[in-house]
C-alpha positions in Angstrom: 0.0 0.0 0.0 1.4 3.4 -1.0 1.6 6.2 1.5 2.5 8.8 -1.2 0.9 12.2 -0.8 -1.7 13.2 -3.5 0.2 16.4 -4.0 3.6 17.8 -2.9 4.3 21.5 -3.5 7.8 22.9 -4.1 7.6 26.5 -5.1 9.1 30.0 -4.7 7.0 32.6 -6.4 6.6 36.3 -6.3 3.2 37.5 -7.5 0.6 40.2 -7.1 -3.0 39.8 -5.9 -5.2 42.7 -6.7 -2.2 45.1 -6.5 -0.7 43.6 -3.3 2.7 41.8 -3.4 2.6 38.2 -2.3 5.4 35.6 -1.8 4.5 31.9 -2.1 6.9 29.2 -0.8 6.1 25.5 -1.0 7.5 22.9 1.4 5.8 19.7 0.3 2.6 19.6 2.3 2.9 23.2 3.5 2.5 26.3 1.4 3.4 29.6 3.1 1.8 32.7 1.5 3.4 35.9 2.8 1.2 38.9 2.0 2.7 42.4 2.3 -0.2 43.7 4.3 -3.4 42.8 6.1 -5.3 44.3 3.1 -3.3 42.0 0.8 -4.2 39.0 3.0 -7.8 40.0 3.0 -7.9 40.4 -0.8 -6.3 36.9 -1.1 -8.6 35.2 1.4 -11.7 37.1 0.4 -11.8 35.4 -3.0 -9.8 37.8 -5.1 -10.9 37.5 -8.7 -7.5 36.0 -9.6 -7.6 33.4 -6.8 -11.1 32.2 -5.8 -10.4 30.8 -2.3 -13.9 29.2 -2.1 -12.9 26.9 -5.0 -9.3 26.3 -3.7 -10.2 25.3 -0.1 -11.9 22.0 -0.8 -9.1 21.1 -3.3 -6.4 21.7 -0.6 -8.2 19.4 1.8 -8.4 16.6 -0.8 -4.7 17.1 -1.7 -3.7 17.1 2.0 -1.9 20.4 1.6 -2.0 23.2 4.2 -1.7 26.9 3.2 -0.5 29.2 6.0 -1.3 32.9 5.2 1.1 35.3 6.9 1.5 39.0 7.2 4.9 40.4 8.5 5.7 36.8 9.7 2.5 36.4 11.7 0.1 33.6 10.8 -3.2 35.2 10.1 -5.1 32.3 8.5 -4.9 28.6 7.5 -6.6 26.7 4.7 -6.4 22.9 4.1 -7.1 19.6 5.9 -8.2 19.7 9.5 -9.0 23.4 9.2 -12.1 24.2 11.3 -13.4 27.6 10.2 -15.1 29.1 13.2 -17.3 32.1 13.9 -14.5 34.6 13.2 -13.8 33.2 9.8 -17.4 33.3 8.8 -17.8 36.8 10.2 -15.0 38.2 8.1 -16.2 36.3 5.0 -13.6 33.5 4.7 -15.5 30.4 5.6 -12.9 28.0 4.2 -10.1 29.3 6.4 -9.3 29.5 10.1 -8.6 33.1 10.9 -6.2 33.8 13.8 -7.2 37.0 15.7 -3.8 36.8 17.6 -2.0 36.7 14.2 -4.0 39.6 12.9 -3.3 41.6 16.0 0.5 40.8 15.9 0.7 41.8 12.2 -1.1 45.1 13.0 1.3 45.7 15.9 4.3 45.0 13.7 2.9 47.4 11.1 2.5 50.1 13.8 6.0 49.7 15.2 7.5 49.9 11.7 5.6 53.1 11.0 6.8 54.7 14.2 10.4 53.4 13.9 
């Protein structure tokens, strides 16, 4: 019996989602998406016209790949297998992802400290 993964992602990409720079790095079963700002992450997770997250989420679960969306190094959301989207995720309009309020707050604090410094 084969235990091979349905999908393994190896990638290093620089792209733009609705005007926001995004870096994508794949590590097999984990894809890290680093957005340049909370607005960029929101555009990405909200179903940007160039990346319809509602269609991608179920495919990630089937492929056993997790996507970690980060802003300034803080994990703000996750998509993929074993993701349990809760009330916060549904309230902000990303029902296929788990949104981390702590990660959002940390990214905001890092933005504030960078502006003041």
